[in-house]
N, CA, C and O of each residue as an XYZ file, in Angstrom:
392
protein
N      79.988     90.346     63.987
C      79.577     91.249     65.046
C      78.684     92.342     64.480
O      77.705     92.733     65.117
N      79.011     92.842     63.285
C      78.211     93.904     62.679
C      76.807     93.419     62.368
O      75.847     94.174     62.521
N      76.666     92.145     61.925
C      75.350     91.608     61.627
C      74.522     91.477     62.892
O      73.309     91.687     62.873
N      75.177     91.131     63.990
C      74.477     90.997     65.262
C      73.927     92.342     65.718
O      72.821     92.416     66.253
N      74.695     93.397     65.508
C      74.261     94.722     65.928
C      73.122     95.257     65.071
O      72.316     96.061     65.540
N      73.049     94.820     63.826
C      71.975     95.289     62.948
C      70.631     94.705     63.335
O      69.603     95.341     63.105
N      70.607     93.521     63.912
C      69.358     92.835     64.211
C      68.952     92.940     65.677
O      68.049     92.225     66.110
N      69.584     93.799     66.439
C      69.217     93.943     67.848
C      68.551     95.283     68.087
O      68.769     96.249     67.355
N      67.746     95.318     69.111
C      67.100     96.574     69.502
C      68.084     97.432     70.291
O      69.129     96.949     70.728
N      67.750     98.682     70.466
C      68.602     99.590     71.221
C      68.692     99.164     72.675
O      69.749     99.297     73.291
N      67.612     98.658     73.229
C      67.645     98.228     74.633
C      68.546     97.007     74.800
O      69.228     96.878     75.817
N      68.556     96.099     73.800
C      69.453     94.946     73.866
C      70.913     95.405     73.781
O      71.779     94.889     74.488
N      71.165     96.358     72.927
C      72.519     96.886     72.772
C      72.987     97.546     74.069
O      74.134     97.363     74.478
N      72.115     98.307     74.711
C      72.459     98.947     75.976
C      72.711     97.898     77.047
O      73.623     98.051     77.860
N      71.917     96.838     77.057
C      72.105     95.770     78.035
C      73.433     95.059     77.811
O      74.135     94.738     78.770
N      73.777     94.814     76.567
C      75.054     94.147     76.256
C      76.224     95.034     76.684
O      77.149     94.567     77.349
N      76.183     96.302     76.305
C      77.274     97.218     76.675
C      77.356     97.411     78.188
O      78.453     97.479     78.744
N      76.224     97.498     78.847
C      76.225     97.631     80.307
C      76.789     96.399     80.978
O      77.555     96.503     81.936
N      76.416     95.238     80.482
C      76.946     93.990     81.037
C      78.448     93.876     80.844
O      79.168     93.450     81.747
N      78.921     94.261     79.655
C      80.365     94.209     79.397
C      81.110     95.208     80.285
O      82.214     94.925     80.750
N      80.513     96.361     80.515
C      81.137     97.368     81.377
C      81.243     96.867     82.809
O      82.274     97.036     83.460
N      80.174     96.251     83.296
C      80.191     95.733     84.669
C      81.199     94.597     84.803
O      81.959     94.547     85.770
N      81.204     93.684     83.829
C      82.164     92.572     83.874
C      83.589     93.125     83.820
O      84.461     92.656     84.552
N      83.830     94.115     82.962
C      85.161     94.711     82.880
C      85.551     95.425     84.162
O      86.703     95.366     84.592
N      84.577     96.104     84.774
C      84.863     96.827     86.011
C      85.159     95.874     87.160
O      85.896     96.229     88.080
N      84.598     94.671     87.122
C      84.844     93.695     88.184
C      86.082     92.864     87.871
O      86.905     92.618     88.753
N      86.216     92.435     86.630
C      87.323     91.548     86.278
C      88.672     92.257     86.238
O      89.685     91.680     86.633
N      88.696     93.485     85.771
C      89.978     94.176     85.643
C      90.708     94.308     86.983
O      91.886     93.961     87.053
N      90.067     94.791     88.043
C      90.788     94.860     89.328
C      91.182     93.484     89.865
O      92.246     93.330     90.464
N      90.331     92.497     89.651
C      90.670     91.154     90.115
C      91.881     90.596     89.372
O      92.775     90.016     89.988
N      91.912     90.767     88.069
C      93.057     90.290     87.290
C      94.324     91.057     87.636
O      95.412     90.482     87.675
N      94.184     92.362     87.889
C      95.350     93.160     88.270
C      95.895     92.717     89.629
O      97.109     92.622     89.810
N      95.009     92.449     90.576
C      95.441     91.973     91.895
C      96.106     90.608     91.778
O      97.100     90.335     92.451
N      95.562     89.764     90.932
C      96.153     88.440     90.736
C      97.552     88.565     90.130
O      98.469     87.851     90.535
N      97.717     89.466     89.164
C      99.027     89.672     88.541
C     100.024     90.226     89.557
O     101.187     89.822     89.561
N      99.589     91.138     90.412
C     100.491     91.660     91.442
C     100.886     90.588     92.438
O     102.015     90.574     92.929
N      99.963     89.693     92.736
C     100.275     88.601     93.648
C     101.315     87.671     93.044
O     102.219     87.204     93.737
N     101.183     87.402     91.745
C     102.173     86.560     91.062
C     103.529     87.254     91.058
O     104.549     86.617     91.321
N     103.554     88.561     90.762
C     104.820     89.298     90.752
C     105.420     89.382     92.150
O     106.642     89.431     92.291
N     104.589     89.398     93.180
C     105.070     89.474     94.554
C     105.815     88.225     94.974
O     106.615     88.265     95.909
N     105.569     87.130     94.308
C     106.263     85.888     94.633
C     107.730     85.930     94.243
O     108.512     85.076     94.660
N     108.106     86.918     93.446
C     109.495     87.069     93.059
C     110.316     87.504     94.259
O     111.546     87.469     94.223
N     109.660     87.903     95.287
C     110.268     88.269     96.557
C     110.917     89.639     96.511
O     112.138     89.760     96.405
N     110.106     90.647     96.590
C     110.605     92.009     96.669
C     111.141     92.329     98.051
O     111.899     93.288     98.199
N     110.775     91.556     99.074
C     111.230     91.798    100.442
C     112.712     91.481    100.608
O     113.374     92.076    101.458
N     113.239     90.569     99.824
C     114.653     90.205     99.959
C     115.571     91.330     99.514
O     116.735     91.372     99.914
N     115.078     92.222     98.712
C     115.910     93.291     98.194
C     116.027     94.461     99.163
O     116.884     95.321     98.964
N     115.209     94.526    100.194
C     115.219     95.681    101.087
C     116.546     95.915    101.797
O     117.020     97.051    101.784
N     117.178     94.922    102.415
C     118.475     95.210    103.062
C     119.540     95.662    102.066
O     120.339     96.548    102.370
N     119.552     95.065    100.893
C     120.529     95.478     99.887
C     120.240     96.905     99.424
O     121.159     97.688     99.185
N     118.980     97.225     99.303
C     118.600     98.568     98.880
C     118.975     99.590     99.942
O     119.450    100.676     99.612
N     118.771     99.261    101.200
C     119.144    100.175    102.283
C     120.645    100.441    102.287
O     121.079    101.583    102.440
N     121.432     99.385    102.119
C     122.887     99.548    102.096
C     123.311    100.399    100.901
O     124.191    101.253    101.013
N     122.680    100.157     99.773
C     123.028    100.918     98.571
C     122.666    102.390     98.743
O     123.441    103.268     98.362
N     121.505    102.662     99.309
C     121.111    104.047     99.543
C     122.056    104.739    100.518
O     122.355    105.922    100.357
N     122.528    104.011    101.528
C     123.484    104.594    102.480
C     124.798    104.941    101.778
O     125.377    105.998    102.027
N     125.264    104.055    100.907
C     126.501    104.345    100.161
C     126.314    105.539     99.236
O     127.209    106.372     99.093
N     125.135    105.615     98.604
C     124.869    106.745     97.723
C     124.821    108.053     98.507
O     125.287    109.087     98.029
N     124.257    108.002     99.707
C     124.182    109.203    100.546
C     125.576    109.689    100.915
O     125.844    110.890    100.867
N     126.456    108.781    101.278
C     127.828    109.164    101.627
C     128.560    109.726    100.412
O     129.310    110.695    100.529
N     128.345    109.119     99.246
C     129.001    109.600     98.034
C     128.508    110.993     97.669
O     129.297    111.841     97.253
N     127.226    111.234     97.818
C     126.665    112.554     97.490
C     127.206    113.607     98.452
O     127.503    114.728     98.038
N     127.335    113.261     99.725
C     127.907    114.200    100.695
C     129.361    114.516    100.364
O     129.792    115.661    100.491
N     130.120    113.501     99.939
C     131.520    113.719     99.566
C     131.621    114.630     98.349
O     132.485    115.505     98.293
N     130.751    114.429     97.391
C     130.748    115.283     96.200
C     130.387    116.714     96.587
O     130.977    117.662     96.068
N     129.432    116.878     97.486
C     129.045    118.223     97.918
C     130.213    118.939     98.588
O     130.419    120.131     98.359
N     130.975    118.230     99.408
C     132.143    118.831    100.073
C     133.184    119.242     99.034
O     133.759    120.326     99.126
N     133.423    118.391     98.059
C     134.408    118.713     97.022
C     133.963    119.904     96.184
O     134.785    120.750     95.831
N     132.685    119.982     95.861
C     132.175    121.118     95.099
C     132.340    122.404     95.902
O     132.669    123.446     95.337
N     132.118    122.342     97.198
C     132.309    123.521     98.045
C     133.778    123.946     98.062
O     134.082    125.138     98.034
N     134.680    122.977     98.108
C     136.117    123.306     98.083
C     136.501    123.942     96.753
O     137.287    124.888     96.721
N     135.956    123.433     95.668
C     136.258    123.999     94.352
C     135.728    125.428     94.251
O     136.402    126.304     93.709
N     134.535    125.660     94.768
C     133.975    127.015     94.700
C     134.772    127.987     95.569
O     134.944    129.149     95.200
N     135.262    127.517     96.726
C     136.120    128.373     97.569
C     137.399    128.723     96.831
O     137.830    129.876     96.854
N     138.012    127.748     96.178
C     139.247    128.001     95.430
C     138.988    128.968     94.284
O     139.826    129.822     93.993
N     137.851    128.846     93.639
C     137.517    129.749     92.539
C     137.316    131.175     93.054
O     137.770    132.133     92.429
N     136.638    131.314     94.193
C     136.460    132.656     94.773
C     137.811    133.271     95.150
O     138.034    134.460     94.922
N     138.706    132.471     95.721
C     140.028    132.958     96.116
C     140.823    133.391     94.894
O     141.465    134.441     94.903
N     140.776    132.567     93.828
C     141.506    132.907     92.607
C     140.949    134.177     91.972
O     141.705    135.027     91.501
N     139.635    134.300     91.963
C     139.010    135.502     91.411
C     139.415    136.733     92.203
O     139.669    137.791     91.627
N     139.476    136.599     93.524
C     139.883    137.716     94.381
C     141.331    138.106     94.091
O     141.637    139.294     93.992
N     142.235    137.118     93.952
C     143.639    137.421     93.654
C     143.789    138.100     92.301
O     144.561    139.051     92.168
N     143.061    137.623     91.296
C     143.157    138.241     89.976
C     142.602    139.657     89.982
O     143.127    140.535     89.297
N     141.539    139.885     90.757
C     140.980    141.236     90.841
C     141.958    142.181     91.513
O     142.089    143.328     91.087
N     142.648    141.732     92.550
C     143.640    142.565     93.237
C     144.844    142.818     92.349
O     145.446    143.889     92.416
N     145.199    141.860     91.528
C     146.373    141.975     90.670
C     146.150    143.026     89.572
O     147.066    143.774     89.230
N     144.957    143.077     89.038
C     144.691    144.016     87.943
C     144.315    145.401     88.451
O     144.415    146.371     87.699
N     143.886    145.522     89.697
C     143.527    146.829     90.250
C     144.799    147.564     90.643
O     145.746    146.951     91.135
N     144.824    148.868     90.427
C     146.017    149.628     90.846
C     146.110    149.672     92.366
O     145.101    149.633     93.070
N     147.324    149.753     92.844
C     147.558    149.810     94.283
C     147.052    151.136     94.822
O     147.079    152.139     94.110
N     146.587    151.161     96.075
C     146.108    152.422     96.631
C     147.260    153.435     96.749
O     148.351    153.095     97.207
N     147.005    154.654     96.340
C     148.033    155.698     96.388
C     148.889    155.725     95.156
O     149.679    156.656     94.997
N     148.779    154.759     94.274
C     149.603    154.719     93.054
C     148.852    155.294     91.880
O     149.311    155.185     90.743
N     147.712    155.902     92.123
C     146.907    156.419     91.015
C     147.572    157.629     90.351
O     147.504    157.772     89.131
N     148.210    158.493     91.131
C     148.808    159.702     90.566
C     150.214    159.480     90.047
O     150.721    160.330     89.315
N     150.863    158.396     90.385
C     152.236    158.150     89.975
C     152.304    157.517     88.600
O     151.427    156.757     88.190
N     153.390    157.861     87.892
C     153.627    157.220     86.605
C     155.012    156.601     86.660
O     155.932    157.200     87.217
N     155.174    155.445     86.108
C     156.506    154.816     86.143
C     157.487    155.435     85.207
O     158.637    155.001     85.141
């Protein structure tokens, strides 16, 4: 290839590179479309009902987790409130000593 490039004119080199660019620009999308068509024969449409059912189950599971997290946060707030009341002195007991 190097010997070929040494014996060619600049215009020939530009023509070769331009031709390769055009062929690549035309062939690449065609080959990509052909590959997608071959992959499409694997039948991606058959997976749609299973995918819908799976997404529905995931949605229900996520909602259940959200409810449980809310319950845990409520319990934590309640516990924090009880501990704060326990350590705070009772009203009116500030001046008294045991």
